[in-house]
SENUSE-758488 format. One record per residue (C-alpha): residue in one letter; y, x, z. Coordinates in steps of 0.05 Angstrom, whole numbers, plus 5000, padded with zeros to 4 digits. Layout:
BEGIN
(tornu A; (Y; X; Z))
...
This chain:
BEGIN
(tornu M; (2492; 4191; 7790))
(tornu G; (2453; 4157; 7846))
(tornu S; (2456; 4083; 7861))
(tornu D; (2486; 4099; 7929))
(tornu S; (2543; 4137; 7898))
(tornu R; (2607; 4116; 7934))
(tornu I; (2680; 4131; 7938))
(tornu V; (2696; 4127; 8013))
(tornu V; (2767; 4113; 8037))
(tornu G; (2791; 4123; 8109))
(tornu I; (2855; 4086; 8129))
(tornu D; (2896; 4098; 8191))
(tornu F; (2942; 4037; 8194))
(tornu G; (2992; 4061; 8246))
(tornu T; (3050; 4029; 8283))
(tornu T; (3102; 4072; 8248))
(tornu F; (3065; 4108; 8192))
(tornu T; (3000; 4097; 8153))
(tornu S; (2956; 4150; 8122))
(tornu V; (2897; 4147; 8074))
(tornu A; (2842; 4198; 8060))
(tornu F; (2787; 4190; 8008))
(tornu G; (2728; 4227; 7980))
(tornu H; (2663; 4219; 7942))
(tornu T; (2593; 4221; 7971))
(tornu A; (2572; 4268; 7915))
(tornu I; (2624; 4320; 7939))
(tornu P; (2635; 4301; 8012))
(tornu D; (2675; 4363; 8030))
(tornu A; (2728; 4351; 7977))
(tornu V; (2774; 4308; 8019))
(tornu K; (2837; 4282; 7986))
(tornu L; (2898; 4247; 8015))
(tornu V; (2940; 4192; 7982))
(tornu Q; (3006; 4229; 7974))
(tornu S; (3040; 4194; 7916))
(tornu W; (3074; 4131; 7942))
(tornu S; (3118; 4080; 7908))
(tornu N; (3191; 4098; 7898))
(tornu H; (3168; 4167; 7875))
(tornu R; (3157; 4195; 7945))
(tornu S; (3106; 4249; 7958))
(tornu A; (3081; 4252; 8030))
(tornu D; (3017; 4250; 8071))
(tornu Q; (3040; 4185; 8104))
(tornu V; (3078; 4122; 8086))
(tornu P; (3124; 4084; 8133))
(tornu T; (3091; 4021; 8161))
(tornu E; (3149; 3977; 8140))
(tornu I; (3156; 3916; 8096))
(tornu H; (3218; 3879; 8070))
(tornu Y; (3214; 3807; 8048))
(tornu T; (3262; 3781; 7995))
(tornu C; (3226; 3714; 7989))
(tornu S; (3169; 3683; 8029))
(tornu E; (3167; 3612; 8001))
(tornu G; (3105; 3585; 7967))
(tornu A; (3041; 3621; 7952))
(tornu E; (3077; 3682; 7923))
(tornu R; (3115; 3725; 7972))
(tornu N; (3163; 3777; 7944))
(tornu Y; (3170; 3840; 7985))
(tornu T; (3177; 3915; 7983))
(tornu W; (3139; 3962; 8029))
(tornu G; (3135; 4034; 8052))
(tornu Y; (3185; 4079; 8017))
(tornu E; (3210; 4021; 7975))
(tornu V; (3243; 3988; 8035))
(tornu P; (3319; 3992; 8033))
(tornu K; (3348; 4043; 8081))
(tornu G; (3415; 4056; 8113))
(tornu G; (3470; 4009; 8094))
(tornu N; (3423; 3965; 8053))
(tornu E; (3376; 3952; 8111))
(tornu S; (3371; 3879; 8133))
(tornu P; (3336; 3837; 8185))
(tornu Q; (3281; 3823; 8134))
(tornu T; (3256; 3895; 8143))
(tornu L; (3197; 3890; 8191))
(tornu K; (3174; 3949; 8233))
(tornu W; (3124; 3957; 8289))
(tornu F; (3089; 3893; 8267))
(tornu K; (3021; 3923; 8280))
(tornu L; (3035; 3913; 8354))
(tornu L; (3042; 3839; 8343))
(tornu L; (2969; 3832; 8322))
(tornu Q; (2944; 3844; 8393))
(tornu N; (2988; 3790; 8421))
(tornu S; (2971; 3740; 8366))
(tornu A; (2899; 3750; 8384))
(tornu R; (2903; 3742; 8459))
(tornu S; (2914; 3682; 8503))
(tornu G; (2902; 3666; 8575))
(tornu S; (2913; 3614; 8626))
(tornu G; (2950; 3658; 8674))
(tornu K; (2987; 3723; 8683))
(tornu P; (2960; 3789; 8709))
(tornu P; (2981; 3815; 8776))
(tornu P; (3047; 3853; 8780))
(tornu G; (3043; 3924; 8756))
(tornu T; (2984; 3909; 8710))
(tornu P; (2980; 3959; 8651))
(tornu S; (3000; 3925; 8588))
(tornu S; (2936; 3945; 8552))
(tornu S; (2896; 3903; 8602))
(tornu C; (2940; 3842; 8603))
(tornu S; (2920; 3772; 8583))
(tornu E; (2981; 3749; 8546))
(tornu S; (3005; 3681; 8524))
(tornu G; (3062; 3657; 8480))
(tornu G; (3087; 3678; 8412))
(tornu P; (3098; 3749; 8389))
(tornu T; (3171; 3749; 8407))
(tornu S; (3163; 3722; 8478))
(tornu Y; (3104; 3768; 8489))
(tornu F; (3141; 3831; 8469))
(tornu G; (3202; 3813; 8508))
(tornu A; (3158; 3814; 8570))
(tornu T; (3110; 3869; 8551))
(tornu L; (3162; 3919; 8528))
(tornu S; (3203; 3903; 8590))
(tornu R; (3142; 3921; 8633))
(tornu A; (3130; 3983; 8591))
(tornu F; (3202; 4008; 8598))
(tornu N; (3203; 3994; 8672))
(tornu R; (3137; 4029; 8682))
(tornu L; (3160; 4089; 8642))
(tornu G; (3221; 4095; 8686))
(tornu L; (3271; 4090; 8628))
(tornu Q; (3337; 4071; 8658))
(tornu Q; (3411; 4080; 8648))
(tornu D; (3449; 4132; 8688))
(tornu S; (3518; 4124; 8659))
(tornu D; (3581; 4124; 8700))
(tornu D; (3612; 4072; 8653))
(tornu D; (3638; 4005; 8676))
(tornu D; (3589; 3948; 8689))
(tornu D; (3600; 3918; 8620))
(tornu E; (3576; 3983; 8590))
(tornu W; (3513; 3985; 8632))
(tornu V; (3451; 3992; 8589))
(tornu D; (3390; 3951; 8609))
(tornu V; (3336; 3981; 8565))
(tornu A; (3289; 3923; 8577))
(tornu Q; (3337; 3877; 8541))
(tornu F; (3339; 3918; 8477))
(tornu S; (3314; 3885; 8414))
(tornu T; (3260; 3932; 8392))
(tornu P; (3233; 3930; 8320))
(tornu A; (3171; 3893; 8346))
(tornu V; (3213; 3839; 8378))
(tornu S; (3257; 3835; 8316))
(tornu A; (3195; 3832; 8272))
(tornu G; (3167; 3775; 8314))
(tornu K; (3231; 3734; 8307))
(tornu E; (3235; 3747; 8232))
(tornu I; (3162; 3730; 8221))
(tornu E; (3172; 3664; 8257))
(tornu R; (3234; 3650; 8215))
(tornu L; (3195; 3664; 8151))
(tornu N; (3140; 3617; 8176))
(tornu L; (3089; 3672; 8171))
(tornu H; (3036; 3700; 8218))
(tornu P; (3027; 3774; 8235))
(tornu I; (2961; 3771; 8196))
(tornu D; (3000; 3752; 8133))
(tornu V; (3048; 3810; 8141))
(tornu I; (2993; 3860; 8154))
(tornu A; (2954; 3833; 8094))
(tornu D; (3015; 3841; 8049))
(tornu F; (3027; 3913; 8073))
(tornu L; (2953; 3932; 8066))
(tornu S; (2952; 3901; 7997))
(tornu G; (3005; 3951; 7976))
(tornu V; (2967; 4008; 8009))
(tornu L; (2903; 3986; 7972))
(tornu K; (2937; 3985; 7904))
(tornu T; (2967; 4054; 7914))
(tornu T; (2901; 4081; 7939))
(tornu K; (2864; 4056; 7877))
(tornu M; (2916; 4089; 7833))
(tornu S; (2908; 4155; 7870))
(tornu I; (2832; 4150; 7863))
(tornu E; (2838; 4136; 7788))
(tornu S; (2883; 4196; 7779))
(tornu S; (2837; 4242; 7819))
(tornu Y; (2770; 4230; 7784))
(tornu E; (2745; 4219; 7714))
(tornu P; (2744; 4146; 7693))
(tornu E; (2669; 4145; 7685))
(tornu F; (2660; 4176; 7754))
(tornu V; (2703; 4121; 7784))
(tornu H; (2669; 4066; 7745))
(tornu L; (2600; 4086; 7770))
(tornu S; (2621; 4092; 7843))
(tornu K; (2626; 4034; 7891))
(tornu P; (2687; 4038; 7937))
(tornu F; (2678; 4030; 8012))
(tornu F; (2735; 4027; 8062))
(tornu V; (2737; 4046; 8135))
(tornu L; (2798; 4021; 8174))
(tornu A; (2815; 4052; 8240))
(tornu V; (2839; 4006; 8296))
(tornu P; (2859; 4019; 8368))
(tornu A; (2800; 4020; 8415))
(tornu I; (2842; 3983; 8467))
(tornu W; (2849; 3923; 8421))
(tornu S; (2817; 3857; 8442))
(tornu D; (2759; 3828; 8403))
(tornu R; (2804; 3775; 8372))
(tornu A; (2854; 3828; 8350))
(tornu K; (2798; 3864; 8313))
(tornu A; (2774; 3798; 8283))
(tornu H; (2845; 3785; 8259))
(tornu M; (2847; 3854; 8229))
(tornu V; (2785; 3837; 8190))
(tornu E; (2819; 3774; 8166))
(tornu A; (2881; 3813; 8145))
(tornu A; (2839; 3864; 8107))
(tornu T; (2800; 3809; 8072))
(tornu K; (2864; 3775; 8051))
(tornu A; (2891; 3842; 8026))
(tornu G; (2833; 3849; 7978))
(tornu F; (2786; 3898; 8014))
(tornu G; (2727; 3852; 8002))
(tornu N; (2675; 3829; 8052))
(tornu H; (2669; 3858; 8121))
(tornu R; (2608; 3902; 8132))
(tornu V; (2595; 3901; 8058))
(tornu D; (2658; 3930; 8028))
(tornu F; (2694; 3953; 8091))
(tornu E; (2685; 3964; 8165))
(tornu L; (2726; 3981; 8226))
(tornu I; (2724; 4043; 8270))
(tornu G; (2759; 4058; 8335))
(tornu E; (2816; 4107; 8326))
(tornu P; (2792; 4155; 8381))
(tornu E; (2722; 4158; 8351))
(tornu A; (2751; 4174; 8283))
(tornu A; (2795; 4229; 8313))
(tornu A; (2736; 4258; 8351))
(tornu A; (2692; 4260; 8288))
(tornu Y; (2745; 4298; 8249))
(tornu T; (2765; 4346; 8304))
(tornu I; (2694; 4367; 8323))
(tornu K; (2678; 4380; 8251))
(tornu I; (2734; 4430; 8240))
(tornu I; (2738; 4468; 8307))
(tornu Q; (2692; 4524; 8329))
(tornu P; (2627; 4500; 8361))
(tornu Q; (2636; 4544; 8423))
(tornu E; (2698; 4505; 8442))
(tornu L; (2657; 4442; 8453))
(tornu P; (2587; 4463; 8474))
(tornu I; (2528; 4414; 8474))
(tornu G; (2522; 4380; 8542))
(tornu T; (2596; 4381; 8558))
(tornu S; (2646; 4325; 8554))
(tornu F; (2716; 4319; 8525))
(tornu V; (2774; 4271; 8525))
(tornu V; (2805; 4245; 8461))
(tornu A; (2878; 4227; 8469))
(tornu D; (2902; 4192; 8406))
(tornu I; (2977; 4184; 8419))
(tornu G; (3010; 4150; 8360))
(tornu G; (3074; 4113; 8347))
(tornu G; (3062; 4052; 8391))
(tornu T; (3000; 4063; 8434))
(tornu G; (2963; 4117; 8470))
(tornu D; (2887; 4108; 8463))
(tornu L; (2841; 4151; 8506))
(tornu I; (2766; 4157; 8508))
(tornu C; (2714; 4206; 8535))
(tornu Y; (2652; 4231; 8499))
(tornu S; (2594; 4275; 8518))
(tornu I; (2563; 4319; 8464))
(tornu R; (2489; 4307; 8449))
(tornu D; (2485; 4348; 8385))
(tornu L; (2531; 4381; 8336))
(tornu K; (2490; 4382; 8271))
(tornu P; (2489; 4325; 8258))
(tornu L; (2544; 4304; 8306))
(tornu R; (2518; 4258; 8361))
(tornu I; (2562; 4237; 8419))
(tornu N; (2560; 4185; 8475))
(tornu E; (2618; 4150; 8507))
(tornu S; (2618; 4177; 8579))
(tornu V; (2665; 4129; 8615))
(tornu V; (2702; 4068; 8592))
(tornu G; (2766; 4084; 8553))
(tornu D; (2837; 4067; 8571))
(tornu G; (2905; 4062; 8538))
(tornu D; (2976; 4036; 8542))
(tornu L; (3041; 4026; 8505))
(tornu C; (3065; 4098; 8509))
(tornu G; (3074; 4121; 8436))
(tornu S; (3132; 4159; 8405))
(tornu V; (3171; 4095; 8390))
(tornu Y; (3190; 4095; 8463))
(tornu L; (3224; 4162; 8453))
(tornu D; (3268; 4129; 8401))
(tornu K; (3288; 4073; 8448))
(tornu A; (3299; 4123; 8504))
(tornu F; (3344; 4163; 8457))
(tornu E; (3382; 4099; 8444))
(tornu V; (3392; 4091; 8519))
(tornu Y; (3418; 4163; 8521))
(tornu I; (3466; 4156; 8463))
(tornu R; (3492; 4088; 8488))
(tornu N; (3504; 4120; 8556))
(tornu L; (3542; 4175; 8521))
(tornu L; (3585; 4134; 8473))
(tornu G; (3583; 4063; 8501))
(tornu N; (3552; 4000; 8473))
(tornu K; (3613; 3980; 8431))
(tornu T; (3615; 4046; 8394))
(tornu I; (3541; 4042; 8376))
(tornu D; (3542; 3968; 8358))
(tornu N; (3602; 3980; 8312))
(tornu M; (3573; 4043; 8280))
(tornu N; (3566; 4042; 8205))
(tornu P; (3492; 4027; 8188))
(tornu R; (3485; 4089; 8145))
(tornu A; (3516; 4132; 8199))
(tornu K; (3468; 4102; 8250))
(tornu A; (3409; 4114; 8204))
(tornu E; (3430; 4186; 8195))
(tornu M; (3437; 4194; 8270))
(tornu M; (3365; 4169; 8279))
(tornu R; (3340; 4212; 8222))
(tornu T; (3367; 4276; 8253))
(tornu W; (3342; 4256; 8321))
(tornu T; (3272; 4246; 8292))
(tornu E; (3268; 4306; 8247))
(tornu K; (3310; 4358; 8284))
(tornu V; (3297; 4339; 8356))
(tornu K; (3236; 4294; 8368))
(tornu H; (3189; 4330; 8322))
(tornu S; (3210; 4401; 8340))
(tornu F; (3223; 4396; 8415))
(tornu G; (3180; 4446; 8452))
(tornu S; (3161; 4487; 8390))
(tornu G; (3206; 4546; 8405))
(tornu D; (3262; 4575; 8446))
(tornu S; (3317; 4530; 8419))
(tornu V; (3374; 4525; 8469))
(tornu E; (3407; 4466; 8435))
(tornu Y; (3393; 4410; 8385))
(tornu E; (3440; 4377; 8337))
(tornu V; (3445; 4302; 8323))
(tornu T; (3492; 4277; 8269))
(tornu L; (3547; 4230; 8294))
(tornu A; (3587; 4216; 8231))
(tornu S; (3657; 4188; 8242))
(tornu I; (3654; 4199; 8317))
(tornu K; (3715; 4236; 8343))
(tornu S; (3705; 4305; 8373))
(tornu D; (3699; 4306; 8449))
(tornu P; (3682; 4373; 8481))
(tornu A; (3666; 4340; 8547))
(tornu K; (3610; 4301; 8511))
(tornu R; (3591; 4361; 8467))
(tornu I; (3613; 4325; 8404))
(tornu E; (3646; 4368; 8351))
(tornu G; (3654; 4363; 8276))
(tornu G; (3609; 4302; 8270))
(tornu F; (3552; 4331; 8311))
(tornu H; (3528; 4321; 8383))
(tornu I; (3495; 4380; 8417))
(tornu M; (3435; 4361; 8460))
(tornu E; (3411; 4412; 8511))
(tornu P; (3336; 4420; 8527))
(tornu D; (3346; 4384; 8594))
(tornu D; (3375; 4324; 8557))
(tornu V; (3315; 4320; 8512))
(tornu A; (3266; 4332; 8569))
(tornu R; (3295; 4272; 8607))
(tornu I; (3279; 4229; 8546))
(tornu F; (3209; 4256; 8538))
(tornu D; (3186; 4262; 8610))
(tornu P; (3176; 4188; 8629))
(tornu I; (3132; 4177; 8568))
(tornu V; (3096; 4244; 8575))
(tornu D; (3084; 4230; 8649))
(tornu R; (3051; 4164; 8632))
(tornu I; (3006; 4198; 8581))
(tornu I; (2986; 4252; 8631))
(tornu A; (2970; 4198; 8683))
(tornu L; (2923; 4165; 8633))
(tornu V; (2890; 4231; 8616))
(tornu K; (2881; 4247; 8690))
(tornu L; (2845; 4181; 8701))
(tornu Q; (2796; 4198; 8645))
(tornu V; (2785; 4270; 8667))
(tornu E; (2776; 4252; 8740))
(tornu A; (2726; 4198; 8721))
(tornu L; (2685; 4252; 8685))
(tornu L; (2691; 4302; 8742))
(tornu N; (2669; 4248; 8792))
(tornu K; (2605; 4243; 8752))
(tornu N; (2597; 4319; 8757))
(tornu E; (2606; 4327; 8683))
(tornu T; (2636; 4390; 8652))
(tornu V; (2701; 4375; 8616))
(tornu S; (2709; 4426; 8560))
(tornu A; (2772; 4402; 8526))
(tornu I; (2826; 4350; 8514))
(tornu L; (2833; 4334; 8440))
(tornu L; (2905; 4314; 8424))
(tornu V; (2915; 4276; 8359))
(tornu G; (2962; 4225; 8328))
(tornu G; (3035; 4227; 8311))
(tornu F; (3060; 4239; 8382))
(tornu G; (2996; 4277; 8396))
(tornu S; (3023; 4332; 8350))
(tornu S; (3082; 4343; 8397))
(tornu P; (3086; 4416; 8422))
(tornu Y; (3120; 4391; 8486))
(tornu L; (3065; 4342; 8502))
(tornu R; (3013; 4395; 8488))
(tornu D; (3045; 4445; 8534))
(tornu C; (3054; 4394; 8590))
(tornu L; (2980; 4377; 8587))
(tornu K; (2962; 4451; 8586))
(tornu N; (3001; 4462; 8650))
(tornu T; (2970; 4402; 8685))
(tornu W; (2920; 4413; 8741))
(tornu F; (2859; 4368; 8742))
(tornu K; (2827; 4371; 8811))
(tornu G; (2845; 4444; 8818))
(tornu K; (2831; 4467; 8747))
(tornu K; (2865; 4469; 8680))
(tornu I; (2831; 4445; 8616))
(tornu Q; (2841; 4472; 8546))
(tornu V; (2882; 4426; 8500))
(tornu I; (2864; 4427; 8427))
(tornu Q; (2911; 4402; 8373))
(tornu P; (2871; 4404; 8309))
(tornu P; (2902; 4421; 8242))
(tornu N; (2928; 4360; 8205))
(tornu A; (2935; 4321; 8270))
(tornu L; (2978; 4269; 8236))
(tornu T; (2922; 4250; 8189))
(tornu A; (2863; 4265; 8235))
(tornu V; (2846; 4191; 8245))
(tornu A; (2845; 4176; 8170))
(tornu R; (2802; 4237; 8157))
(tornu G; (2756; 4217; 8214))
(tornu A; (2750; 4147; 8187))
(tornu L; (2730; 4177; 8120))
(tornu L; (2676; 4218; 8155))
(tornu R; (2649; 4155; 8188))
(tornu G; (2642; 4124; 8119))
(tornu M; (2607; 4186; 8093))
(tornu E; (2560; 4201; 8150))
(tornu G; (2555; 4137; 8191))
(tornu S; (2572; 4129; 8264))
(tornu S; (2564; 4190; 8308))
(tornu V; (2567; 4150; 8373))
(tornu G; (2500; 4132; 8403))
(tornu I; (2523; 4098; 8467))
(tornu Q; (2588; 4061; 8477))
(tornu R; (2618; 4032; 8541))
(tornu A; (2638; 3960; 8547))
(tornu R; (2713; 3955; 8557))
(tornu R; (2711; 3889; 8593))
(tornu F; (2666; 3837; 8623))
(tornu Y; (2639; 3783; 8577))
(tornu G; (2608; 3719; 8601))
(tornu C; (2604; 3644; 8602))
(tornu K; (2626; 3591; 8652))
(tornu S; (2579; 3538; 8677))
(tornu A; (2566; 3489; 8733))
(tornu I; (2514; 3504; 8786))
(tornu R; (2481; 3462; 8840))
(tornu Y; (2521; 3462; 8905))
(tornu V; (2483; 3491; 8964))
(tornu E; (2494; 3452; 9028))
(tornu G; (2531; 3492; 9080))
(tornu D; (2561; 3542; 9031))
(tornu T; (2631; 3548; 9059))
(tornu R; (2654; 3591; 9001))
(tornu T; (2646; 3535; 8950))
(tornu E; (2650; 3473; 8993))
(tornu Q; (2721; 3456; 8974))
(tornu H; (2703; 3462; 8900))
(tornu K; (2642; 3417; 8898))
(tornu V; (2644; 3356; 8853))
(tornu W; (2595; 3299; 8844))
(tornu C; (2556; 3297; 8778))
(tornu D; (2539; 3226; 8757))
(tornu V; (2489; 3250; 8706))
(tornu E; (2444; 3293; 8751))
(tornu E; (2466; 3256; 8814))
(tornu L; (2481; 3316; 8857))
(tornu Y; (2540; 3359; 8877))
(tornu Q; (2558; 3416; 8831))
(tornu V; (2606; 3475; 8833))
(tornu H; (2642; 3487; 8768))
(tornu G; (2671; 3553; 8743))
(tornu R; (2611; 3597; 8759))
(tornu M; (2617; 3660; 8716))
(tornu T; (2555; 3691; 8686))
(tornu W; (2575; 3762; 8665))
(tornu Y; (2521; 3784; 8618))
(tornu I; (2559; 3845; 8594))
(tornu K; (2595; 3885; 8648))
(tornu K; (2653; 3933; 8642))
(tornu N; (2632; 4005; 8633))
(tornu Q; (2561; 3982; 8617))
(tornu M; (2525; 4028; 8567))
(tornu L; (2517; 3994; 8500))
(tornu G; (2474; 4018; 8442))
(tornu E; (2497; 4020; 8370))
(tornu A; (2482; 3945; 8364))
(tornu H; (2477; 3916; 8434))
(tornu H; (2445; 3848; 8443))
(tornu A; (2458; 3804; 8503))
(tornu V; (2430; 3734; 8514))
(tornu S; (2453; 3678; 8560))
(tornu S; (2413; 3614; 8572))
(tornu F; (2445; 3545; 8575))
(tornu Y; (2425; 3473; 8575))
(tornu R; (2460; 3408; 8559))
(tornu N; (2445; 3336; 8579))
(tornu L; (2461; 3290; 8520))
(tornu R; (2461; 3215; 8527))
(tornu T; (2416; 3175; 8479))
(tornu D; (2417; 3105; 8452))
(tornu A; (2362; 3053; 8464))
(tornu D; (2320; 3086; 8410))
(tornu G; (2326; 3155; 8442))
(tornu N; (2373; 3182; 8389))
(tornu V; (2434; 3226; 8402))
(tornu L; (2498; 3215; 8363))
(tornu K; (2506; 3269; 8310))
(tornu S; (2575; 3285; 8336))
(tornu D; (2546; 3299; 8405))
(tornu L; (2501; 3352; 8375))
(tornu I; (2562; 3394; 8358))
(tornu L; (2570; 3437; 8420))
(tornu H; (2631; 3476; 8441))
(tornu D; (2620; 3534; 8488))
(tornu K; (2674; 3583; 8508))
(tornu L; (2665; 3658; 8516))
(tornu W; (2706; 3688; 8572))
(tornu A; (2726; 3759; 8589))
(tornu C; (2755; 3798; 8647))
(tornu D; (2787; 3868; 8643))
(tornu Y; (2782; 3884; 8717))
(tornu R; (2729; 3906; 8766))
(tornu P; (2701; 3872; 8805))
(tornu A; (2702; 3810; 8762))
(tornu P; (2705; 3745; 8801))
(tornu T; (2641; 3704; 8813))
(tornu Y; (2679; 3640; 8801))
(tornu Q; (2738; 3632; 8754))
(tornu W; (2778; 3595; 8807))
(tornu E; (2776; 3657; 8852))
(tornu A; (2821; 3695; 8804))
(tornu P; (2843; 3651; 8746))
(tornu H; (2896; 3701; 8724))
(tornu L; (2842; 3754; 8711))
(tornu V; (2794; 3712; 8669))
(tornu Y; (2815; 3693; 8598))
(tornu E; (2784; 3657; 8539))
(tornu V; (2761; 3701; 8482))
(tornu C; (2737; 3648; 8433))
(tornu T; (2703; 3581; 8424))
(tornu L; (2632; 3578; 8398))
(tornu V; (2619; 3518; 8355))
(tornu S; (2544; 3505; 8352))
(tornu D; (2509; 3453; 8308))
(tornu L; (2443; 3427; 8337))
(tornu N; (2432; 3374; 8285))
(tornu K; (2378; 3416; 8250))
(tornu A; (2339; 3432; 8313))
(tornu P; (2269; 3400; 8315))
(tornu K; (2259; 3339; 8359))
(tornu Q; (2211; 3375; 8406))
(tornu C; (2269; 3417; 8430))
(tornu F; (2300; 3355; 8461))
(tornu I; (2267; 3335; 8527))
(tornu P; (2277; 3262; 8545))
(tornu W; (2290; 3241; 8617))
(tornu T; (2321; 3183; 8655))
(tornu N; (2362; 3185; 8719))
(tornu S; (2357; 3136; 8777))
(tornu K; (2407; 3089; 8744))
(tornu D; (2360; 3082; 8683))
(tornu V; (2409; 3120; 8639))
(tornu Q; (2371; 3158; 8585))
(tornu Y; (2386; 3230; 8566))
(tornu V; (2355; 3288; 8530))
(tornu R; (2359; 3358; 8556))
(tornu V; (2364; 3415; 8506))
(tornu N; (2354; 3487; 8527))
(tornu Y; (2386; 3539; 8483))
(tornu E; (2410; 3611; 8483))
(tornu I; (2473; 3643; 8457))
(tornu E; (2461; 3714; 8433))
(tornu M; (2520; 3761; 8432))
(tornu V; (2517; 3823; 8390))
(tornu L; (2568; 3879; 8398))
(tornu S; (2561; 3920; 8334))
(tornu G; (2612; 3971; 8317))
(tornu E; (2680; 3943; 8332))
(tornu L; (2666; 3868; 8328))
(tornu L; (2633; 3811; 8365))
(tornu R; (2581; 3765; 8333))
(tornu M; (2550; 3703; 8363))
(tornu E; (2487; 3664; 8345))
(tornu L; (2453; 3601; 8371))
(tornu M; (2379; 3609; 8388))
(tornu I; (2327; 3558; 8409))
(tornu G; (2258; 3582; 8427))
(tornu G; (2272; 3650; 8398))
(tornu K; (2289; 3622; 8330))
(tornu S; (2357; 3618; 8298))
(tornu Y; (2381; 3549; 8280))
(tornu G; (2443; 3566; 8241))
(tornu T; (2505; 3607; 8249))
(tornu V; (2551; 3600; 8308))
(tornu S; (2623; 3608; 8286))
(tornu T; (2670; 3645; 8333))
(tornu R; (2735; 3607; 8329))
(tornu F; (2791; 3650; 8356))
(tornu R; (2852; 3614; 8382))
């Protein structure tokens, strides 16, 4: 067996379910799924849930996946939707976005609970989910005030004195252990012993750089090894595209055409456009910058809760036996949500144990009958939001005179027959576009992540999802009315400066290669003592990297402070730089300084951001990116 013999594992860590695919480089077409989970459950996916019984000290006791207590035994310690908390824990900003800003583009601040109270409220309002009951005011349902599993998870994580990274690491640790057992039971022991494992974890493409960095931290804590050595990240849409293109007929996606990947999962919808350069081997370029939003299937569950509360009233639902409520949600999920649109059903049954029969409300014998129009009213606000996102992507391609050959629909909600048919019947600038739902859509991302590990990246050109740059002070130009009110006197250089000037050295929608390098130049004036020496502490520099999600980005931060947010702090150590790099000078007050010119190089490689300090084209140590 060759030295490069590897067992490759693709992991789709989803909001509501997680799936794992694995294979060996010696037999790359023999793809296997982890199907044997703890608690003796056999399934292609495992619930993304974790239940803490103790979180004190270094050892945390918990159950996860199918081990988590259900029904009457469920407790507040059961955490769901906690993947969504990682994006908030990774983002901070000095201001708020304008009203109506899509949640995927927001610069958020505050803890996970406060964030999701606001973000989910915006999502529900944007999706048009509202109560239409004729009940009294005290029965009125304000969907934005519901405690969703994400909000509940945030509160419980805070109570347990944990961070979302800790929770994700614990869950992934369980996934890793189960995956290793599946691998050991699938291959001969010697085969496993001689094969190095390599993991590819899929993450939402709409995630911020810090969220991806925190995912790396969680994976490292979970035992996956070192990033880029033992594991790497891949965007979920890229993974889905790699799998789908491999299994469909070549004539459906001809070379030279473009397609839209719509990865609609439990929590988020992630969309991206690719143009096909070659099929064997697969080579694609990102055509326009991707987009996304909170519009996954979990919003169907909350919309159903609005529906059932409107039907029965808050008191009835709040006093419902936990097992009865769990059975109601199970039948909603399995008999209604998953099957709606798949046939000619004229009615759908939801179990309402212990609820008295009421023909006016179509409740009889412990069942409530939902008509197709009832279900459609639950689906349509979320489906309409997804269609709007797809339209933006398709129209961006058509505006570039590109031929759009297909919309690839993957993910948990992406496997919905109703969503598929709605997209098929949508007109895009006077034309309809074929919609492809590949086989195994639920595990398409995990299978695609596996392919990435086997064959490498198929994406040649990516598009920057935001502006990246640095903030500096520039010399004030006399007579510039735009900046006159913002000029300040600099005692060091003895002139007027304007602070907050943004240098955007990567721009949104800019084409980026597989490893894109961008360099910004800076200088610092450092005061010296009588002997011309600089204090060692003064040679530790702190530079901030800033980002903006909107076009056009402001020239000065003070023009739109709510749009520009901090990504990370770069901590640079110049103590090892040679003395000739420090240029001495003295101002008119006989104060001595040295000026040091340096560059910060930013490398966007794969799904992560790396920074390095350069002086005269030579690296003088690592620059750490300290995410807040």
